[in-house]
Backbone as CSV, one residue per row, in Angstrom:
resi,resn,N_x,N_y,N_z,CA_x,CA_y,CA_z,C_x,C_y,C_z
1,MET,-13.453,0.233,-14.020,-13.421,-0.606,-12.831,-12.386,-1.709,-13.038
2,ASP,-11.507,-1.881,-12.067,-10.538,-2.965,-12.131,-11.253,-4.288,-11.896
3,THR,-10.783,-5.316,-12.578,-11.348,-6.641,-12.351,-10.396,-7.430,-11.474
4,HIS,-10.939,-8.359,-10.744,-10.123,-9.207,-9.894,-10.645,-10.632,-9.977
5,VAL,-9.850,-11.552,-9.481,-10.226,-12.963,-9.475,-10.060,-13.492,-8.059
6,VAL,-11.091,-14.190,-7.585,-11.026,-14.901,-6.314,-11.198,-16.375,-6.643
7,ASN,-10.206,-17.175,-6.298,-10.260,-18.606,-6.568,-10.178,-19.351,-5.239
8,ILE,-11.232,-20.112,-4.925,-11.255,-20.912,-3.702,-11.125,-22.370,-4.109
9,ASP,-10.079,-23.019,-3.622,-9.778,-24.398,-3.985,-10.077,-25.320,-2.807
10,ASN,-11.163,-26.078,-2.928,-11.522,-27.099,-1.946,-11.645,-26.549,-0.520
11,ARG,-12.018,-25.274,-0.408,-12.171,-24.599,0.885,-10.903,-24.650,1.736
12,GLU,-9.748,-24.837,1.081,-8.472,-24.899,1.793,-7.481,-23.841,1.333
13,ARG,-7.689,-23.279,0.153,-6.780,-22.270,-0.401,-7.603,-21.198,-1.104
14,VAL,-7.232,-19.951,-0.900,-7.867,-18.834,-1.598,-6.764,-18.004,-2.233
15,SER,-6.913,-17.736,-3.519,-6.005,-16.796,-4.178,-6.837,-15.624,-4.674
16,VAL,-6.302,-14.431,-4.505,-7.018,-13.212,-4.879,-6.066,-12.314,-5.653
17,THR,-6.575,-11.695,-6.726,-5.795,-10.720,-7.481,-6.363,-9.325,-7.250
18,GLU,-5.628,-8.317,-7.666,-6.002,-6.902,-7.506,-6.057,-6.488,-6.034
19,VAL,-5.213,-7.089,-5.199,-5.143,-6.751,-3.776,-4.270,-5.512,-3.609
20,ALA,-4.810,-4.493,-2.947,-4.061,-3.260,-2.695,-3.348,-3.300,-1.348
21,ASP,-3.959,-3.991,-0.354,-3.374,-4.014,0.985,-4.046,-5.103,1.813
22,VAL,-3.377,-5.538,2.863,-3.969,-6.398,3.883,-4.180,-5.502,5.092
23,GLU,-5.444,-5.220,5.398,-5.756,-4.291,6.484,-5.578,-4.917,7.857
24,SER,-5.906,-6.200,7.969,-5.827,-6.879,9.255,-5.872,-8.377,9.007
25,PHE,-5.257,-9.139,9.903,-5.359,-10.590,9.775,-5.066,-11.275,11.101
26,ASN,-5.708,-12.410,11.276,-5.394,-13.349,12.346,-5.828,-14.721,11.842
27,GLU,-5.867,-15.722,12.696,-6.190,-17.074,12.237,-7.663,-17.275,11.914
28,GLU,-8.523,-16.290,12.216,-9.950,-16.439,11.971,-10.509,-15.470,10.941
29,ILE,-9.812,-14.370,10.678,-10.334,-13.375,9.737,-9.183,-12.626,9.071
30,ILE,-9.327,-12.420,7.770,-8.353,-11.635,7.014,-9.125,-10.573,6.244
31,LEU,-8.735,-9.306,6.422,-9.385,-8.191,5.746,-8.477,-7.704,4.631
32,LEU,-8.959,-7.843,3.397,-8.199,-7.413,2.234,-8.796,-6.147,1.657
33,SER,-7.948,-5.243,1.256,-8.368,-4.046,0.545,-8.086,-4.292,-0.930
34,LEU,-9.157,-4.342,-1.721,-9.025,-4.510,-3.160,-9.044,-3.141,-3.815
35,LYS,-8.732,-3.088,-5.076,-8.707,-1.801,-5.759,-10.101,-1.212,-5.925
36,ASN,-11.144,-2.045,-5.803,-12.508,-1.540,-5.972,-13.421,-1.883,-4.793
37,GLY,-12.871,-2.119,-3.624,-13.678,-2.440,-2.450,-12.877,-3.250,-1.461
38,GLY,-13.569,-4.029,-0.654,-12.893,-4.853,0.335,-13.361,-6.289,0.259
39,LEU,-12.595,-7.191,0.845,-12.946,-8.605,0.887,-12.580,-9.138,2.265
40,ILE,-13.537,-9.798,2.899,-13.338,-10.386,4.218,-13.319,-11.899,4.059
41,ILE,-12.219,-12.522,4.452,-12.104,-13.976,4.436,-12.199,-14.445,5.881
42,ARG,-13.154,-15.340,6.151,-13.312,-15.899,7.495,-13.055,-17.402,7.447
43,GLY,-12.558,-17.926,8.551,-12.315,-19.358,8.624,-11.560,-19.712,9.886
44,GLU,-10.819,-20.805,9.810,-10.028,-21.279,10.940,-8.612,-21.570,10.471
45,LYS,-7.655,-21.302,11.326,-6.235,-21.543,11.033,-5.809,-20.904,9.715
46,LEU,-6.267,-19.674,9.482,-5.926,-18.961,8.251,-4.494,-18.446,8.314
47,HIS,-3.796,-18.590,7.207,-2.418,-18.111,7.093,-2.226,-17.463,5.729
48,ILE,-1.507,-16.375,5.695,-1.131,-15.753,4.425,0.168,-16.419,3.986
49,GLN,0.082,-17.243,2.956,1.251,-17.982,2.479,2.128,-17.134,1.568
50,LYS,1.478,-16.354,0.685,2.219,-15.492,-0.236,1.496,-14.160,-0.336
51,LEU,2.266,-13.092,-0.345,1.709,-11.752,-0.506,2.649,-10.959,-1.398
52,ASP,2.117,-10.479,-2.511,2.890,-9.659,-3.441,2.032,-8.450,-3.798
53,LEU,2.224,-7.351,-3.076,1.407,-6.160,-3.316,1.778,-5.466,-4.615
54,GLU,3.003,-5.641,-5.086,3.373,-5.065,-6.383,2.561,-5.705,-7.497
55,GLU,2.364,-7.016,-7.407,1.551,-7.743,-8.388,0.075,-7.761,-7.994
56,GLY,-0.225,-7.409,-6.739,-1.603,-7.401,-6.264,-2.166,-8.788,-6.020
57,ARG,-1.332,-9.706,-5.543,-1.761,-11.092,-5.342,-1.541,-11.543,-3.900
58,VAL,-2.477,-12.388,-3.433,-2.339,-12.995,-2.117,-2.801,-14.446,-2.206
59,LEU,-2.139,-15.311,-1.442,-2.528,-16.714,-1.320,-2.740,-16.998,0.158
60,ILE,-3.940,-17.467,0.490,-4.330,-17.744,1.870,-4.649,-19.228,1.986
61,THR,-4.160,-19.865,3.056,-4.491,-21.264,3.305,-5.155,-21.390,4.667
62,GLY,-5.850,-22.502,4.854,-6.554,-22.775,6.096,-7.914,-23.360,5.780
63,SER,-8.776,-23.393,6.751,-10.145,-23.857,6.556,-11.014,-22.636,6.260
64,ILE,-11.394,-22.473,4.998,-12.121,-21.284,4.549,-13.607,-21.445,4.858
65,GLY,-14.161,-20.497,5.606,-15.575,-20.524,5.949,-16.421,-19.644,5.056
66,SER,-15.903,-18.441,4.730,-16.667,-17.524,3.884,-15.763,-16.455,3.293
67,ALA,-16.265,-15.867,2.225,-15.628,-14.711,1.592,-16.740,-13.709,1.315
68,VAL,-16.629,-12.511,1.890,-17.684,-11.503,1.788,-17.086,-10.189,1.300
69,TYR,-17.750,-9.591,0.314,-17.312,-8.293,-0.200,-17.852,-7.158,0.656
70,THR,-17.089,-6.069,0.727,-17.551,-4.837,1.356,-17.398,-3.713,0.344
71,GLU,-18.194,-2.691,0.514,-18.103,-1.535,-0.375,-16.925,-0.674,0.026
72,LYS,-16.401,0.056,-0.912,-15.239,0.908,-0.663,-15.511,1.923,0.443
73,LYS,-16.699,2.500,0.480,-17.005,3.509,1.497,-16.996,2.912,2.899
74,ASP,-17.381,1.624,3.047,-17.378,0.973,4.353,-15.968,0.835,4.902
75,ARG,-14.992,0.622,4.057,-13.617,0.438,4.501,-13.061,1.709,5.107
76,GLN,-13.563,2.854,4.676,-13.049,4.118,5.173,-13.741,4.565,6.453
77,ASP,-14.819,3.914,6.806,-15.551,4.248,8.022,-14.711,3.860,9.240
78,LYS,-14.669,4.730,10.248,-13.872,4.461,11.443,-14.340,3.217,12.179
79,GLY,-15.615,2.870,12.047,-16.149,1.702,12.729,-16.115,0.437,11.902
80,PHE,-15.324,0.422,10.851,-15.281,-0.720,9.938,-14.967,-2.027,10.666
81,LEU,-13.888,-2.055,11.432,-13.523,-3.281,12.142,-14.600,-3.681,13.140
82,LYS,-15.152,-2.704,13.817,-16.192,-2.988,14.803,-17.406,-3.632,14.133
83,LYS,-17.775,-3.140,12.945,-18.938,-3.669,12.236,-18.747,-5.123,11.832
84,ILE,-17.585,-5.445,11.280,-17.411,-6.795,10.760,-17.065,-7.817,11.827
85,LEU,-16.581,-7.382,12.957,-16.207,-8.322,14.007,-17.350,-8.611,14.971
86,LYS,-18.544,-8.121,14.667,-19.712,-8.383,15.519,-20.026,-9.854,15.567
């Protein structure tokens, strides 16, 4: 299993390692595909400041409300976006 690091700094910056892809993003939600599952970042005025998929790193700024993991099988479900945007 690949390991990753999620660092939330003062609810204003999030850095994540082992990022495989950014599935979707807007100012309220960012869906990250990690090598071993998914990660949903919710908040306000979210922006992707740095993205390096070769290194597997992302830096997100804004007002961070939550970070929630999803299982790998959920990401492949056709209703994935519908489920999390409820």
